[in-house]
ROVOZA-148909 format. One record per residue (C-alpha): residue in three letters; x, y, z; residue number from 1. Coordinates in Angstrom, 2 decimals. Each point is the difference from the previous one (the first is absolute). Example, Ala and Ser with C-alpha at 12.3 -4.5 7.8 and 13.67 -1.06 7.14 Angstrom:
2
<pt residuo="ALA" c1="12.30" c2="-4.50" c3="7.80" num="1"/>
<pt residuo="SER" c1="1.37" c2="3.44" c3="-0.66" num="2"/>
This chain:
53
<pt residuo="UNK" c1="-65.74" c2="163.48" c3="-71.60" num="1"/>
<pt residuo="UNK" c1="-0.82" c2="-2.18" c3="2.98" num="2"/>
<pt residuo="UNK" c1="-2.44" c2="-2.87" c3="0.05" num="3"/>
<pt residuo="UNK" c1="-2.00" c2="-1.58" c3="2.78" num="4"/>
<pt residuo="UNK" c1="-0.81" c2="-3.58" c3="0.91" num="5"/>
<pt residuo="UNK" c1="-3.57" c2="-0.92" c3="0.88" num="6"/>
<pt residuo="UNK" c1="-0.93" c2="-3.41" c3="1.36" num="7"/>
<pt residuo="UNK" c1="-3.16" c2="-1.43" c3="-1.51" num="8"/>
<pt residuo="UNK" c1="-1.01" c2="-1.70" c3="3.23" num="9"/>
<pt residuo="UNK" c1="0.82" c2="-0.01" c3="3.70" num="10"/>
<pt residuo="UNK" c1="0.87" c2="-3.74" c3="-0.01" num="11"/>
<pt residuo="UNK" c1="2.71" c2="0.62" c3="-2.60" num="12"/>
<pt residuo="UNK" c1="1.53" c2="2.72" c3="2.13" num="13"/>
<pt residuo="UNK" c1="-0.24" c2="-2.22" c3="3.09" num="14"/>
<pt residuo="UNK" c1="1.69" c2="-2.86" c3="-1.85" num="15"/>
<pt residuo="UNK" c1="2.88" c2="2.27" c3="-0.98" num="16"/>
<pt residuo="UNK" c1="0.38" c2="1.14" c3="3.59" num="17"/>
<pt residuo="UNK" c1="0.07" c2="-3.63" c3="1.16" num="18"/>
<pt residuo="UNK" c1="2.99" c2="-0.87" c3="-2.19" num="19"/>
<pt residuo="UNK" c1="3.31" c2="-0.75" c3="1.72" num="20"/>
<pt residuo="UNK" c1="1.98" c2="3.16" c3="0.77" num="21"/>
<pt residuo="UNK" c1="2.57" c2="-0.70" c3="-2.74" num="22"/>
<pt residuo="UNK" c1="-2.70" c2="-0.20" c3="-2.68" num="23"/>
<pt residuo="UNK" c1="-1.72" c2="3.08" c3="1.42" num="24"/>
<pt residuo="UNK" c1="3.28" c2="1.90" c3="-0.38" num="25"/>
<pt residuo="UNK" c1="0.35" c2="-1.10" c3="-3.64" num="26"/>
<pt residuo="UNK" c1="-3.63" c2="0.91" c3="-0.66" num="27"/>
<pt residuo="UNK" c1="0.56" c2="3.43" c3="1.56" num="28"/>
<pt residuo="UNK" c1="3.03" c2="0.60" c3="-2.20" num="29"/>
<pt residuo="UNK" c1="-1.92" c2="-0.98" c3="-3.15" num="30"/>
<pt residuo="UNK" c1="-2.95" c2="2.13" c3="1.10" num="31"/>
<pt residuo="UNK" c1="2.23" c2="3.06" c3="0.39" num="32"/>
<pt residuo="UNK" c1="1.35" c2="-0.59" c3="-3.51" num="33"/>
<pt residuo="UNK" c1="-3.51" c2="-0.31" c3="-1.42" num="34"/>
<pt residuo="UNK" c1="-1.12" c2="3.20" c3="1.74" num="35"/>
<pt residuo="UNK" c1="2.94" c2="1.96" c3="-1.37" num="36"/>
<pt residuo="UNK" c1="0.35" c2="-1.65" c3="-3.45" num="37"/>
<pt residuo="UNK" c1="-3.46" c2="-1.33" c3="-0.71" num="38"/>
<pt residuo="UNK" c1="-0.64" c2="-3.49" c3="-1.29" num="39"/>
<pt residuo="UNK" c1="3.10" c2="0.05" c3="-2.21" num="40"/>
<pt residuo="UNK" c1="2.34" c2="-1.96" c3="2.23" num="41"/>
<pt residuo="UNK" c1="2.25" c2="-2.73" c3="-1.40" num="42"/>
<pt residuo="UNK" c1="-1.69" c2="-3.39" c3="-0.36" num="43"/>
<pt residuo="UNK" c1="2.99" c2="-1.58" c3="1.67" num="44"/>
<pt residuo="UNK" c1="-1.03" c2="1.64" c3="3.26" num="45"/>
<pt residuo="UNK" c1="-3.59" c2="-1.19" c3="-0.02" num="46"/>
<pt residuo="UNK" c1="0.15" c2="-3.25" c3="-1.95" num="47"/>
<pt residuo="UNK" c1="1.22" c2="-1.99" c3="3.02" num="48"/>
<pt residuo="UNK" c1="-3.01" c2="1.16" c3="2.02" num="49"/>
<pt residuo="UNK" c1="-2.52" c2="-1.37" c3="-2.47" num="50"/>
<pt residuo="UNK" c1="0.62" c2="-3.49" c3="1.36" num="51"/>
<pt residuo="UNK" c1="-1.21" c2="1.02" c3="3.47" num="52"/>
<pt residuo="UNK" c1="-3.66" c2="-0.33" c3="0.58" num="53"/>
């Protein structure tokens, strides 16, 4: 089963696209994992990102 990611607003998507290239690459890798595995990815991978904002 594959999943999809939907952004709830254009500003959120724009903010993601304005991240530095290194963070965009990490986001892309996590997004690919979420699309293929769903929301069940290890907390270790996403916990560090909760401090960004």
